[in-house]
Steps between C-alpha positions, in 0.01 A plus 500: 500500500804725521483576126137609534576731792790650305277546193253718692776683686667592169175618342412703808843664499474581127152650547616719790805615307275625221247664733706659775641837397821640634321783682225279649418553868520223756119487509480461122763229510308318773177516299670364189660226708156403628358498145786281379448252782132472417557491123751214517335299775384157379137585580513795258747393236386141434136579400615783272771282343254212447275734299791633293637150430263448207694769309801271457559146380779266600648335193797293392505647146419868455343622175625861516856386433379437145313829460432777750136524389428127513217399728594303807494124461456353850693176467719302740680221317680222683748285309628157595859454607724321253876453530569635151728786601270772363410824676123475478174491691492190718875466537542763771313669781422862424285786622163561335433841348206741523335720238230765518471830685851608605348682801401164650852354504499521881229230507713266290804565720295421809373172358859407407637549852640185664339371815666292774554198270628720211186434297333820370182647649302414186591133522391487866174672409430250221563210740296650789785444743473591866758774447291656226184488714687659791639779278166577333287482814403865546187670631437714192453214248442126497771254403296375203446852365871577519594166347261544207632849433867409510459178299352701213861569396515142363161485332452567130201691372223246466758229580598497133842520346516725197758671282522847351553625145812695607676192638743338258349184353634219284347207316675184619463194272365176647391172344264464199571848360351663808635796698488631854476877532739582783514826696860567602518641852803603703587294813591803711574290809753293306654818357529645848663181628750518215574867567549438871737211430704688241520813718629291792750332267628834372452756775498318835779584744686165454480536120624860517793393719592220257486736201715754685756226571513414132551864401790515745650174373433317826361152565153486656402185689138486380522672161185613324255394229359702213253466213611650172295649216220626724261763367319746727148593395251742651122498554269786584732792430478755782195324648612138561233462770233513229628170359513291817615499862814296432585722204477799732726331755753434223480863380371370167823314423539133407775279357470300182718193460671439168267283291643552152605192301871418512726663245652221293840603378636382171735208554851641525666159474559386145513121479756396240386283211845429345782643709497663843817702443386673183131535585491574872818701565529863400856611429449849645445347845860379491657819372668597828662163585611454138681833513652393833621176341649692209680735740687214666575328170642827357760520778696223327635390837505131579521470875287338768320822592390578144401139431291501818333827394413353159368179662291695752349711223404190300346348815306822553368481143415132552296585808311767305416239237391251767274766650326541164467122476340495845224736386412248229491216752276705730261589219361151449583135557475253212486764225782343295297183439252684278536463125571871454833462682626177347757695297686571824803278557451234766786627717332842514164343590672315784658821624203735460194293595450391863304201375847360421661589832576135579691457173675828562635392837567130433653518151794703370497431123301818437766726659757474217271610209352771723848629586605509133189698404552721806861571395404568140229744613743676737761559228238609247346743749843638589569574136154650452527729803859614439451516124817634331689509832458127561797265480477230238428173679523156345459130576772504763319765704172318443645175635656682796172672597305176450735310734480776756117501495487119535724521806294787641167322453625176654659684794200724580178299554296820526570569132360157411187532710 
């Protein structure tokens, strides 16, 4: 009952604040205090509120979110819970909304107040609990009169559910070329639950502390969550209370989750049909390491340090090539078995398709032809990148690079995988 006492205390204080002028005498203040006590006593306020209750309707889906001039549609929909992961009616507990005369919002707030068991006043009144009978037992009106008046907030006109021409409607196809005409209404309670959750996720004190830690480059024990691609929409303009009670509480703001279809990017990986080295590798990607290789070769110094630099550069290029090969493996498994790719040499299919991973790891016959093609591609790319500045390389250099790549592949299992 504490919430109910606080409700009347707050309303009494707000009324006095508006009525008492700064130059009021003590007698005037005392008179206004007496009026406030009488005005917000249960015996006075409850009968008046019960009469005003018929000016509002409690709903789960408010029609004025669709159009400000739409007639009220007094509907309370209850969905069934289903563990499908969707944010929807039935899958969460949420507060009901109220529509109608904005001046009667105080009645809705009263009926929403929690009693000793946390259930709202309205729910106790519907169930005729002893707490409800004790609260509504006053001398100025009978319990049944008060109950009938307050319960009018959940009764439709003529107990009929109807739509309105200003509410968005769609024809939904069903069996046998038939259609249902559906009126699309906004679940304001669900929207409010979403807004409350997102606001807590973004603006609560723990979330703010975690974000501040990130900005300062510090580790935060709990961290924080976020939802990207949110859109903020508004209802009611400068008069959000004319749409619904919950809309007024949210200052007319609501979040919309991203519901656009996924953007399908064009496949960046080009699966080779004849030769991986000529079809999947772009020479400009290797421009920098090829120039580095040329720089060491141009020194014309044959010592351990220069040889190591040349070897390390070739290994670096090899790892770049393997990285490109990995993107092909990650794209799809079993692609090389299709007829379109039968022009690809078997050793390349073993290396590039994870459907052949067992052959790749248990056999070694494929390494030699792969290394020769690898070496030929490397020398051709070197000459292409360096153009007129390139050294003329022949079979001896080809054999040397091939042998080096074979040794490198066999020594480094990561390059094979």
